[in-house]
C-alpha positions as CSV (number, residue, x, y, z in Angstrom):
1,M,50.9,101.9,-37.4
2,K,50.8,98.4,-35.9
3,K,54.5,98.6,-35.1
4,L,54.0,102.1,-33.6
5,I,51.3,100.7,-31.3
6,N,53.5,97.9,-30.3
7,H,56.2,100.4,-29.3
8,A,53.7,102.3,-27.3
9,E,52.6,99.1,-25.5
10,K,56.3,98.4,-24.6
11,R,56.6,101.9,-23.3
12,R,53.6,101.4,-21.1
13,S,55.0,98.2,-19.8
14,G,58.2,99.9,-18.6
15,I,60.4,98.8,-21.5
16,I,62.7,101.6,-22.7
17,T,62.0,102.6,-26.2
18,Y,63.0,105.6,-28.3
19,A,60.3,105.2,-31.0
20,F,58.8,108.5,-32.1
21,L,57.0,109.1,-35.4
22,F,56.6,112.3,-37.3
23,I,53.6,112.2,-39.7
24,I,54.5,114.7,-42.5
25,L,52.1,115.9,-45.1
26,I,53.1,118.2,-48.0
27,I,50.4,120.4,-49.4
28,G,50.6,122.7,-52.5
29,P,49.1,126.2,-52.8
30,G,46.4,126.9,-50.3
31,R,45.9,126.5,-46.6
32,M,44.4,124.0,-44.2
33,A,41.4,125.5,-42.4
34,T,41.3,124.8,-38.7
35,G,38.7,125.8,-36.1
36,L,38.1,126.0,-32.4
37,D,34.9,125.5,-30.5
38,S,32.9,128.6,-30.0
39,P,33.0,130.4,-26.6
40,E,29.5,129.2,-26.0
41,S,30.5,125.5,-26.2
42,L,33.3,126.2,-23.7
43,A,31.2,128.2,-21.3
44,L,31.6,127.4,-17.6
45,D,29.4,128.0,-14.6
46,S,31.4,130.8,-13.2
47,G,28.9,131.5,-10.3
48,N,30.5,134.1,-8.0
49,I,34.1,133.5,-9.2
50,Q,34.6,137.1,-10.0
51,E,33.4,138.3,-6.6
52,R,35.4,135.7,-4.7
53,L,38.6,136.6,-6.6
54,G,37.9,140.3,-6.6
55,L,37.7,140.5,-10.4
56,S,35.7,143.2,-12.1
57,S,35.7,141.5,-15.5
58,S,32.4,140.2,-17.0
59,D,31.9,136.5,-18.0
60,D,32.1,137.6,-21.6
61,E,35.5,139.2,-21.1
62,L,36.8,136.2,-19.2
63,F,35.8,133.6,-21.7
64,R,36.2,135.5,-24.9
65,F,38.9,134.2,-27.3
66,G,41.7,136.7,-27.9
67,R,43.9,137.1,-30.9
68,P,46.7,134.5,-31.1
69,G,50.1,136.0,-30.4
70,I,52.5,136.5,-33.3
71,Y,56.2,136.2,-32.5
72,R,59.2,137.3,-34.6
73,G,62.8,138.3,-34.4
74,E,64.5,137.9,-31.0
75,Q,61.4,136.3,-29.5
76,L,61.8,133.2,-31.7
77,R,64.9,132.2,-29.8
78,E,63.0,131.3,-26.7
79,I,60.1,129.4,-28.2
80,A,60.0,125.6,-27.9
81,F,56.5,124.2,-28.7
82,P,56.3,120.5,-27.4
83,L,55.0,117.9,-29.8
84,G,54.2,114.4,-28.8
85,G,51.5,112.1,-27.3
86,I,50.5,112.1,-23.6
87,G,53.3,110.6,-21.6
88,T,55.5,109.7,-24.6
89,G,58.1,112.5,-24.4
90,T,58.3,115.3,-26.8
91,V,60.2,116.9,-29.6
92,S,59.8,120.7,-29.6
93,L,59.1,122.9,-32.6
94,G,61.4,126.0,-32.3
95,G,60.2,129.5,-33.1
96,R,62.3,129.4,-36.4
97,G,60.8,126.1,-37.5
98,N,63.7,124.1,-36.1
99,L,63.3,120.9,-34.2
100,R,64.8,121.1,-30.7
101,D,64.8,119.6,-27.2
102,W,64.5,115.9,-28.1
103,E,63.1,114.6,-24.9
104,I,62.3,111.1,-26.0
105,F,64.9,109.2,-24.0
106,N,63.1,108.7,-20.7
107,R,64.8,111.7,-19.1
108,P,64.7,115.5,-19.4
109,G,66.4,116.7,-22.5
110,K,66.3,120.5,-22.7
111,G,69.0,121.6,-25.1
112,I,69.5,118.1,-26.6
113,N,69.3,118.5,-30.4
114,F,69.8,115.8,-33.1
115,P,72.6,117.0,-35.4
116,F,71.8,117.7,-39.1
117,T,68.1,117.2,-38.6
118,F,65.8,119.6,-40.5
119,F,63.1,119.9,-43.2
120,A,64.1,121.4,-46.6
121,I,62.6,122.6,-49.8
122,F,63.7,122.7,-53.5
123,V,62.1,125.1,-55.9
124,E,62.5,125.6,-59.6
125,S,60.8,128.6,-61.2
126,D,61.5,130.5,-64.5
127,G,64.6,128.5,-65.1
128,K,66.0,129.3,-61.6
129,K,66.6,126.8,-58.9
130,F,66.5,127.4,-55.1
131,S,66.9,125.3,-52.0
132,R,66.3,126.3,-48.5
133,V,66.3,124.8,-45.0
134,L,62.7,125.2,-43.7
135,E,63.8,127.4,-40.9
136,G,64.4,131.1,-40.2
137,Q,67.8,132.6,-39.8
138,L,70.1,131.3,-37.0
139,A,70.0,133.7,-34.1
140,P,72.7,135.0,-31.7
141,P,74.2,134.7,-29.2
142,Y,76.9,132.6,-30.8
143,T,78.4,131.2,-27.6
144,T,80.4,128.2,-28.8
145,G,84.1,128.3,-29.5
146,F,83.5,128.6,-33.2
147,G,80.5,130.9,-33.2
148,Y,78.0,128.6,-34.8
149,R,77.1,125.0,-33.8
150,R,78.3,122.6,-36.5
151,E,75.3,120.3,-36.0
152,E,72.9,123.1,-37.1
153,V,74.6,123.2,-40.5
154,P,75.0,127.0,-40.5
155,G,76.3,127.0,-44.1
156,L,73.0,126.0,-45.6
157,P,70.6,128.8,-46.8
158,R,67.5,129.6,-44.7
159,F,64.5,131.8,-45.1
160,R,65.1,135.4,-44.2
161,N,61.8,135.9,-42.3
162,A,59.9,133.7,-39.8
163,L,56.7,134.3,-37.8
164,F,55.5,132.0,-35.1
165,R,51.9,131.5,-33.9
166,G,50.9,128.9,-31.4
167,E,47.8,127.8,-29.4
168,Y,48.4,124.4,-27.8
169,P,48.0,121.8,-29.2
170,M,48.6,123.5,-32.6
171,A,51.4,125.8,-33.9
172,E,52.6,127.2,-37.2
173,V,55.7,128.9,-38.5
174,E,55.3,131.1,-41.6
175,L,58.5,131.3,-43.6
176,S,59.1,133.9,-46.4
177,D,62.1,135.2,-48.4
178,P,62.1,138.0,-51.0
179,D,64.4,135.9,-53.2
180,L,61.9,133.0,-53.4
181,P,58.7,132.8,-55.4
182,V,57.0,130.8,-52.6
183,T,56.2,131.1,-48.9
184,V,56.0,128.0,-46.7
185,T,53.9,127.4,-43.6
186,V,55.0,124.7,-41.2
187,E,52.0,123.5,-39.3
188,A,52.4,121.1,-36.4
189,F,50.0,119.6,-33.9
190,N,49.6,116.9,-31.3
191,P,46.9,114.4,-32.4
192,F,44.9,114.5,-29.1
193,I,41.5,112.9,-29.1
194,P,39.2,114.1,-26.3
195,G,38.2,111.2,-24.0
196,D,40.6,108.7,-25.7
197,A,43.7,108.6,-23.6
198,E,44.9,105.4,-25.3
199,N,45.3,106.8,-28.8
200,S,46.2,110.3,-27.5
201,G,49.2,108.6,-25.8
202,L,50.9,107.3,-29.0
203,P,54.4,108.7,-29.7
204,V,53.3,110.7,-32.7
205,A,53.4,114.3,-33.9
206,S,52.0,115.7,-37.2
207,V,53.8,118.2,-39.3
208,I,52.1,119.7,-42.4
209,L,54.2,121.7,-44.9
210,I,52.1,124.1,-46.9
211,S,53.3,126.2,-49.9
Protein backbone atom coordinates (compact mmCIF):
# COMPACT_ATOMS: atom_id res chain seq x y z
CA MET A 1 0.00 0.00 0.00
CA LYS A 2 2.93 2.35 0.74
CA LYS A 3 4.17 1.93 -2.85
CA LEU A 4 0.64 2.61 -4.12
CA ILE A 5 0.46 5.85 -2.14
CA ASN A 6 3.85 6.89 -3.51
CA HIS A 7 2.55 6.31 -7.03
CA ALA A 8 -0.48 8.44 -6.21
CA GLU A 9 1.76 11.22 -4.91
CA LYS A 10 3.81 11.15 -8.12
CA ARG A 11 0.58 11.42 -10.10
CA ARG A 12 -0.47 14.46 -8.10
CA SER A 13 2.96 16.01 -8.71
CA GLY A 14 2.50 15.77 -12.46
CA ILE A 15 4.79 12.78 -13.00
CA ILE A 16 3.28 10.32 -15.47
CA THR A 17 2.50 6.98 -13.87
CA TYR A 18 0.48 4.01 -15.04
CA ALA A 19 0.00 2.40 -11.62
CA PHE A 20 -3.45 0.97 -11.04
CA LEU A 21 -4.30 -1.67 -8.45
CA PHE A 22 -7.15 -4.16 -8.44
CA ILE A 23 -7.99 -5.50 -4.98
CA ILE A 24 -9.52 -8.92 -5.60
CA LEU A 25 -11.33 -10.97 -2.98
CA ILE A 26 -12.67 -14.48 -3.58
CA ILE A 27 -15.58 -15.56 -1.41
CA GLY A 28 -17.18 -19.01 -1.26
CA PRO A 29 -20.90 -19.78 -1.00
CA GLY A 30 -22.91 -16.83 0.14
CA ARG A 31 -23.22 -13.15 -0.65
CA MET A 32 -21.89 -9.89 0.65
CA ALA A 33 -24.66 -7.78 2.08
CA THR A 34 -24.55 -4.13 1.07
CA GLY A 35 -26.78 -1.26 2.01
CA LEU A 36 -27.67 2.28 1.10
CA ASP A 37 -28.70 5.15 3.31
CA SER A 38 -32.40 5.43 3.87
CA PRO A 39 -34.37 8.03 1.90
CA GLU A 40 -34.79 9.97 5.15
CA SER A 41 -31.04 10.37 5.57
CA LEU A 42 -30.79 11.75 2.03
CA ALA A 43 -33.77 14.06 2.30
CA LEU A 44 -33.29 17.54 0.87
CA ASP A 45 -35.10 20.78 1.54
CA SER A 46 -37.02 20.83 -1.71
CA GLY A 47 -38.97 24.02 -0.88
CA ASN A 48 -40.98 25.00 -3.91
CA ILE A 49 -38.83 23.06 -6.42
CA GLN A 50 -41.84 21.21 -7.79
CA GLU A 51 -43.76 24.42 -8.34
CA ARG A 52 -40.82 26.24 -9.94
CA LEU A 53 -40.10 23.34 -12.30
CA GLY A 54 -43.73 22.64 -13.00
CA LEU A 55 -43.56 19.13 -11.50
CA SER A 56 -46.59 17.40 -10.08
CA SER A 57 -44.64 14.70 -8.21
CA SER A 58 -44.61 14.67 -4.42
CA ASP A 59 -41.42 14.76 -2.33
CA ASP A 60 -41.92 11.09 -1.56
CA GLU A 61 -42.02 10.20 -5.26
CA LEU A 62 -38.99 12.32 -6.10
CA PHE A 63 -36.70 10.94 -3.38
CA ARG A 64 -37.93 7.36 -3.21
CA PHE A 65 -35.38 4.72 -4.18
CA GLY A 66 -36.44 2.79 -7.27
CA ARG A 67 -35.51 -0.74 -8.20
CA PRO A 68 -32.02 -1.12 -9.69
CA GLY A 69 -32.10 -1.82 -13.40
CA ILE A 70 -31.21 -5.29 -14.65
CA TYR A 71 -29.55 -5.56 -18.04
CA ARG A 72 -29.06 -8.62 -20.22
CA GLY A 73 -28.56 -9.76 -23.80
CA GLU A 74 -27.91 -7.02 -26.36
CA GLN A 75 -27.92 -4.37 -23.62
CA LEU A 76 -24.69 -5.71 -22.13
CA ARG A 77 -22.70 -4.66 -25.19
CA GLU A 78 -23.08 -0.95 -24.39
CA ILE A 79 -22.26 -1.07 -20.67
CA ALA A 80 -18.94 0.27 -19.36
CA PHE A 81 -18.98 0.90 -15.59
CA PRO A 82 -15.92 3.04 -14.60
CA LEU A 83 -13.73 1.81 -11.73
CA GLY A 84 -11.02 3.94 -10.19
CA GLY A 85 -10.27 6.65 -7.67
CA ILE A 86 -11.09 10.32 -8.14
CA GLY A 87 -8.80 11.80 -10.79
CA THR A 88 -6.81 8.59 -11.29
CA GLY A 89 -8.25 7.35 -14.55
CA THR A 90 -10.49 4.31 -14.80
CA VAL A 91 -10.80 0.76 -16.04
CA SER A 92 -14.39 -0.09 -16.91
CA LEU A 93 -16.32 -3.23 -16.02
CA GLY A 94 -18.23 -4.30 -19.12
CA GLY A 95 -21.76 -5.66 -19.01
CA ARG A 96 -20.49 -9.21 -19.58
CA GLY A 97 -17.97 -8.99 -16.72
CA ASN A 98 -15.11 -8.08 -19.06
CA LEU A 99 -12.54 -5.37 -18.38
CA ARG A 100 -12.60 -2.66 -21.03
CA ASP A 101 -11.65 0.97 -21.77
CA TRP A 102 -8.32 1.12 -19.92
CA GLU A 103 -8.13 4.88 -19.42
CA ILE A 104 -5.09 5.01 -17.12
CA PHE A 105 -2.53 6.49 -19.52
CA ASN A 106 -3.23 10.21 -18.97
CA ARG A 107 -5.41 10.44 -22.05
CA PRO A 108 -8.89 9.29 -23.14
CA GLY A 109 -8.90 5.57 -23.89
CA LYS A 110 -12.34 4.48 -25.01
CA GLY A 111 -11.96 1.20 -26.89
CA ILE A 112 -8.45 0.53 -25.53
CA ASN A 113 -8.43 -3.00 -24.10
CA PHE A 114 -5.53 -4.96 -22.65
CA PRO A 115 -5.16 -8.21 -24.61
CA PHE A 116 -5.62 -11.56 -22.87
CA THR A 117 -6.78 -9.91 -19.61
CA PHE A 118 -9.62 -11.57 -17.73
CA PHE A 119 -10.69 -13.41 -14.58
CA ALA A 120 -11.24 -17.18 -14.74
CA ILE A 121 -12.53 -20.04 -12.61
CA PHE A 122 -11.75 -23.75 -12.30
CA VAL A 123 -14.36 -26.10 -10.81
CA GLU A 124 -14.11 -29.79 -9.95
CA SER A 125 -17.36 -31.54 -8.96
CA ASP A 126 -18.39 -35.22 -8.95
CA GLY A 127 -15.24 -36.17 -10.83
CA LYS A 128 -15.86 -33.60 -13.56
CA LYS A 129 -13.63 -30.59 -14.23
CA PHE A 130 -14.74 -27.28 -15.67
CA SER A 131 -13.02 -24.02 -16.48
CA ARG A 132 -14.61 -20.77 -17.60
CA VAL A 133 -13.60 -17.20 -18.27
CA LEU A 134 -15.62 -15.09 -15.83
CA GLU A 135 -17.50 -13.35 -18.60
CA GLY A 136 -20.70 -13.77 -20.55
CA GLN A 137 -20.66 -14.76 -24.21
CA LEU A 138 -18.93 -12.52 -26.75
CA ALA A 139 -21.52 -10.46 -28.58
CA PRO A 140 -21.86 -9.32 -32.20
CA PRO A 141 -21.22 -7.38 -34.34
CA TYR A 142 -18.05 -9.17 -35.37
CA THR A 143 -16.65 -6.27 -37.35
CA THR A 144 -12.96 -7.15 -37.63
CA GLY A 145 -11.49 -8.92 -40.63
CA PHE A 146 -11.51 -12.28 -38.85
CA GLY A 147 -14.84 -11.91 -37.04
CA TYR A 148 -13.50 -12.16 -33.49
CA ARG A 149 -10.81 -10.09 -31.83
CA ARG A 150 -7.79 -12.27 -31.08
CA GLU A 151 -6.98 -10.40 -27.86
CA GLU A 152 -10.38 -11.37 -26.43
CA VAL A 153 -9.37 -15.05 -26.62
CA PRO A 154 -12.64 -16.15 -28.26
CA GLY A 155 -11.70 -19.84 -28.13
CA LEU A 156 -11.96 -20.03 -24.33
CA PRO A 157 -15.31 -21.12 -22.82
CA ARG A 158 -17.47 -18.50 -21.12
CA PHE A 159 -20.66 -18.51 -19.09
CA ARG A 160 -23.83 -18.74 -21.16
CA ASN A 161 -25.83 -16.21 -19.15
CA ALA A 162 -24.92 -12.81 -17.75
CA LEU A 163 -26.95 -10.19 -15.87
CA PHE A 164 -25.68 -6.72 -14.99
CA ARG A 165 -26.83 -4.47 -12.14
CA GLY A 166 -25.21 -1.18 -11.32
CA GLU A 167 -25.73 1.81 -9.05
CA TYR A 168 -22.59 3.94 -8.95
CA PRO A 169 -20.17 3.43 -7.24
CA MET A 170 -21.11 -0.28 -7.08
CA ALA A 171 -21.86 -2.83 -9.80
CA GLU A 172 -22.29 -6.57 -10.12
CA VAL A 173 -22.39 -9.12 -12.91
CA GLU A 174 -24.17 -12.41 -12.22
CA LEU A 175 -22.87 -15.32 -14.32
CA SER A 176 -24.57 -18.69 -14.70
CA ASP A 177 -24.32 -21.72 -16.93
CA PRO A 178 -26.60 -24.79 -16.99
CA ASP A 179 -23.53 -27.00 -17.46
CA LEU A 180 -21.85 -25.78 -14.26
CA PRO A 181 -22.73 -26.61 -10.65
CA VAL A 182 -21.97 -23.03 -9.50
CA THR A 183 -22.97 -19.48 -10.28
CA VAL A 184 -20.52 -16.62 -9.86
CA THR A 185 -21.18 -12.98 -9.03
CA VAL A 186 -18.54 -10.40 -9.90
CA GLU A 187 -18.97 -7.43 -7.56
CA ALA A 188 -16.94 -4.29 -8.17
CA PHE A 189 -16.85 -0.94 -6.46
CA ASN A 190 -14.89 2.25 -6.14
CA PRO A 191 -13.61 2.69 -2.57
CA PHE A 192 -14.84 6.25 -2.11
CA ILE A 193 -14.75 7.70 1.41
CA PRO A 194 -17.12 10.65 1.92
CA GLY A 195 -15.19 13.72 3.00
CA ASP A 196 -11.78 12.10 2.38
CA ALA A 197 -10.64 13.20 -1.06
CA GLU A 198 -7.06 12.10 -0.42
CA ASN A 199 -7.80 8.40 0.08
CA SER A 200 -10.68 8.48 -2.39
CA GLY A 201 -8.12 9.54 -5.00
CA LEU A 202 -5.95 6.42 -4.85
CA PRO A 203 -5.72 4.46 -8.14
CA VAL A 204 -7.61 1.48 -6.73
CA ALA A 205 -10.65 -0.59 -7.68
CA SER A 206 -12.07 -3.50 -5.67
CA VAL A 207 -13.38 -6.68 -7.29
CA ILE A 208 -15.05 -9.45 -5.27
CA LEU A 209 -15.69 -12.85 -6.81
CA ILE A 210 -18.54 -14.68 -5.04
CA SER A 211 -19.60 -18.26 -5.76
